[in-house]
C-alpha positions as CSV (number, residue, x, y, z in Angstrom):
1,M,21.2,5.2,-27.2
2,T,17.9,6.3,-25.6
3,E,14.8,5.1,-27.3
4,P,12.0,7.6,-28.0
5,A,9.1,7.6,-25.6
6,P,6.1,5.6,-26.9
7,A,2.8,7.4,-27.7
8,L,1.0,5.3,-25.0
9,V,1.7,2.6,-22.5
10,S,-1.0,0.2,-21.4
11,L,-1.0,-2.1,-18.4
12,H,-3.7,-4.9,-18.5
13,L,-4.6,-7.0,-15.5
14,W,-6.9,-10.0,-15.6
15,R,-8.5,-12.0,-12.7
16,I,-9.0,-15.6,-13.7
17,P,-11.3,-18.1,-11.9
18,Q,-9.3,-20.8,-10.2
19,A,-10.7,-23.5,-12.5
20,R,-9.2,-21.6,-15.5
21,V,-5.6,-21.3,-14.1
22,P,-4.3,-24.1,-16.4
23,A,-5.7,-22.3,-19.4
24,A,-4.1,-19.1,-18.3
25,L,-0.7,-20.8,-18.0
26,L,-1.1,-22.0,-21.5
27,R,-2.1,-18.6,-22.8
28,M,1.0,-17.0,-21.1
29,G,3.3,-19.2,-23.1
30,L,1.5,-18.6,-26.4
31,D,0.9,-14.8,-26.0
32,R,4.5,-13.7,-25.4
33,T,5.2,-13.9,-29.1
34,R,1.7,-12.9,-30.2
35,A,1.9,-9.7,-28.2
36,R,5.2,-8.6,-29.6
37,R,4.0,-9.2,-33.1
38,T,0.8,-7.1,-32.8
39,P,0.9,-4.1,-35.2
40,G,1.9,-0.9,-33.4
41,V,3.5,-2.7,-30.4
42,L,7.0,-1.4,-29.6
43,F,7.6,-3.5,-26.5
44,A,5.5,-6.1,-24.7
45,K,5.9,-8.2,-21.6
46,M,3.4,-10.9,-20.3
47,L,3.4,-10.7,-16.5
48,G,2.6,-12.8,-13.5
49,T,1.5,-10.9,-10.4
50,G,1.7,-11.2,-6.7
51,H,1.1,-9.4,-3.4
52,G,4.6,-7.8,-3.4
53,R,5.0,-8.3,0.3
54,T,8.2,-10.5,0.1
55,F,8.9,-11.0,-3.7
56,T,9.3,-14.7,-3.1
57,V,7.2,-17.5,-4.5
58,R,4.9,-17.1,-1.5
59,D,3.6,-13.8,-3.1
60,A,2.6,-15.4,-6.4
61,D,-1.1,-15.0,-7.3
62,P,-2.0,-17.7,-10.0
63,T,-5.4,-16.1,-10.5
64,R,-4.1,-12.7,-11.7
65,W,-2.1,-12.2,-14.9
66,G,-1.1,-9.1,-16.9
67,A,0.5,-7.5,-19.9
68,L,2.5,-4.3,-20.2
69,V,2.6,-2.9,-23.7
70,T,4.1,0.2,-25.3
71,W,2.5,1.6,-28.5
72,S,3.6,3.6,-31.5
73,S,0.3,5.4,-31.6
74,E,-2.9,5.7,-29.6
75,E,-4.8,4.4,-32.6
76,A,-2.8,1.1,-32.6
77,A,-3.5,0.7,-28.9
78,R,-7.3,0.6,-29.5
79,D,-7.0,-3.0,-30.8
80,F,-5.0,-5.5,-28.8
81,P,-6.1,-9.1,-29.7
82,V,-4.2,-10.5,-26.7
83,A,-6.4,-8.4,-24.4
84,R,-9.6,-9.6,-26.0
85,S,-8.6,-13.2,-25.6
86,W,-7.8,-12.8,-21.9
87,A,-11.0,-10.8,-21.3
88,A,-12.9,-13.8,-22.5
89,L,-11.1,-16.0,-20.0
90,A,-11.3,-13.6,-17.1
91,E,-13.9,-12.8,-14.5
92,E,-12.4,-9.3,-14.0
93,S,-10.3,-7.0,-16.2
94,W,-8.6,-3.7,-15.7
95,R,-6.6,-1.6,-18.1
96,V,-4.8,1.6,-17.3
97,D,-3.3,3.9,-20.0
98,L,-0.2,5.8,-19.2
99,R,2.0,8.5,-20.6
100,P,5.7,8.3,-19.8
101,L,7.1,11.1,-17.7
102,A,10.6,9.9,-16.8
103,S,12.5,6.6,-16.9
104,R,16.0,5.4,-16.0
105,G,17.6,2.0,-16.4
106,R,16.8,-0.9,-18.7
107,W,14.4,-3.8,-19.1
108,S,15.8,-6.7,-21.1
109,G,18.5,-4.4,-22.4
110,R,15.9,-1.9,-23.7
111,E,14.8,1.6,-22.6
112,P,11.1,1.0,-23.5
113,F,9.7,4.2,-22.0
114,G,12.3,6.7,-23.3
115,G,14.5,8.7,-20.9
116,A,13.7,12.4,-21.1
117,P,11.6,13.8,-18.2
118,A,8.3,15.4,-19.1
119,D,6.0,17.8,-17.2
120,P,3.7,15.6,-15.0
121,G,1.0,18.3,-14.9
122,G,-1.7,17.5,-12.3
123,G,-3.7,14.4,-11.5
124,P,-2.7,10.8,-10.6
125,V,0.6,9.3,-11.5
126,A,1.9,5.7,-11.7
127,A,5.3,4.1,-11.1
128,I,6.8,0.9,-12.4
129,T,9.9,-0.6,-11.0
130,R,11.6,-3.7,-12.5
131,A,14.7,-5.5,-11.5
132,R,16.7,-8.6,-12.5
133,L,18.3,-9.7,-9.2
134,S,21.9,-10.5,-8.8
135,V,22.1,-14.2,-7.8
136,T,24.7,-13.5,-5.1
137,R,22.7,-10.6,-3.6
138,A,19.2,-11.9,-3.8
139,A,19.0,-12.9,-0.1
140,A,19.8,-9.3,1.0
141,F,17.1,-7.9,-1.3
142,W,14.5,-10.3,0.0
143,R,15.3,-9.5,3.6
144,A,14.7,-5.8,2.9
145,V,11.4,-6.2,1.0
146,P,8.9,-6.6,3.9
147,A,9.8,-3.3,5.6
148,V,9.6,-1.4,2.3
149,S,6.3,-3.0,1.4
150,A,4.8,-2.1,4.7
151,E,6.0,1.5,4.3
152,L,4.5,1.5,0.8
153,H,1.1,0.3,1.8
154,R,0.6,2.8,4.6
155,S,1.8,5.8,2.4
156,P,-0.7,8.6,2.0
157,G,-1.9,9.0,-1.6
158,L,-1.4,5.3,-2.6
159,L,-4.4,4.2,-4.7
160,A,-3.2,0.7,-5.7
161,A,-0.1,-1.4,-5.7
162,I,0.7,-4.8,-7.1
163,G,3.8,-7.0,-7.6
164,I,4.6,-7.8,-11.2
165,G,7.2,-10.1,-12.8
166,E,8.2,-12.2,-15.8
167,A,9.1,-15.1,-13.5
168,P,8.3,-16.1,-9.9
169,L,11.9,-15.4,-8.8
170,G,14.6,-13.1,-10.0
171,L,12.7,-11.0,-12.5
172,Q,10.5,-8.8,-10.3
173,G,8.9,-5.4,-10.0
174,T,6.0,-3.3,-8.8
175,F,3.3,-1.2,-10.3
176,S,1.9,1.5,-8.0
177,L,-0.8,4.1,-8.6
178,W,-0.8,7.4,-6.7
179,S,-3.1,10.4,-6.2
180,S,-0.4,12.8,-7.2
181,A,3.3,13.2,-8.1
182,H,3.8,14.8,-4.7
183,A,2.5,11.6,-2.9
184,L,4.9,9.4,-4.9
185,R,7.8,11.7,-4.2
186,D,7.1,11.6,-0.5
187,F,7.2,7.9,-0.4
188,A,10.3,7.7,-2.5
189,H,12.4,10.3,-0.6
190,R,11.0,10.3,3.0
191,G,10.3,6.7,3.9
192,P,13.3,5.5,5.9
193,A,13.0,1.8,4.8
194,H,12.8,2.8,1.1
195,R,15.7,5.3,1.3
196,D,17.8,2.6,3.0
197,A,16.9,0.1,0.3
198,V,17.9,2.6,-2.4
199,R,21.2,3.3,-0.7
200,R,22.0,-0.4,-0.2
201,T,21.0,-1.2,-3.8
202,A,23.8,1.1,-5.1
203,E,26.3,0.1,-2.5
204,E,25.8,-3.7,-2.5
205,G,24.8,-4.3,-6.1
206,W,21.5,-6.1,-5.6
207,Y,20.5,-5.8,-9.2
208,A,22.0,-7.1,-12.4
209,E,19.6,-4.8,-14.3
210,E,17.1,-2.3,-13.0
211,L,14.5,0.2,-14.2
212,F,12.4,2.9,-12.6
213,A,9.7,4.8,-14.5
214,R,7.0,7.4,-13.8
215,F,3.9,8.0,-15.8
216,A,0.9,10.3,-16.0
217,V,-2.4,8.4,-15.9
218,V,-4.5,9.2,-18.9
219,G,-7.3,6.5,-18.7
220,S,-8.7,3.6,-16.8
221,H,-11.1,0.9,-17.9
222,G,-12.7,-1.9,-15.9
223,T,-12.1,-2.8,-12.3
224,L,-9.3,-4.0,-10.0
225,D,-10.5,-6.1,-7.0
226,G,-14.0,-4.9,-7.7
227,R,-13.4,-1.2,-8.1
228,D,-11.8,1.4,-10.4
229,P,-8.8,2.6,-8.3
230,L,-9.2,6.1,-9.9
231,A,-12.9,6.4,-9.3
């Protein structure tokens, strides 16, 4: 059964000084349960990040961490104690607020963003992909990633892209921010490397679980790598 779309989705990213990486690792372990138990939270994942060029351990960035949270109301989203704790630890913080437009697939057996398509309207959009790799098909996936990543990063209209995941291997995804829904569609449907990867995913069964979701961007706070990607 499809879950209703949340009132708001927030993605938080924090840049941690190298000296505080051990403290960040400890926080990651403690905050998984704390985030889920926050009033108003419907779904929450604490995330590691990476460059997204290969989706192997070589990509992992131990100085950047994140959280993805879906909310029952915009009022509840205004107070997220986990984010306050991380902001005190971080040297840079960025939060982007999103409204689900469409989603297919599952994340940990859930449909956290709902499933019914909505009107994107104008303005920037975001995409989240997430996959649990099939153990026997992971090598084929990893071989395909560099070409798709290169295609992504030279796509017109891309404002930001980052690899996200719940583990360094096997539970991986991407967050990408686009100037318009048209720019995102062009990448998804016209890029030969991406189209080939989509075809092979279906034919070869690369994923044991997968999700793709699109969002309207409704707010941005702070900076990512020294700038607001939406400025």
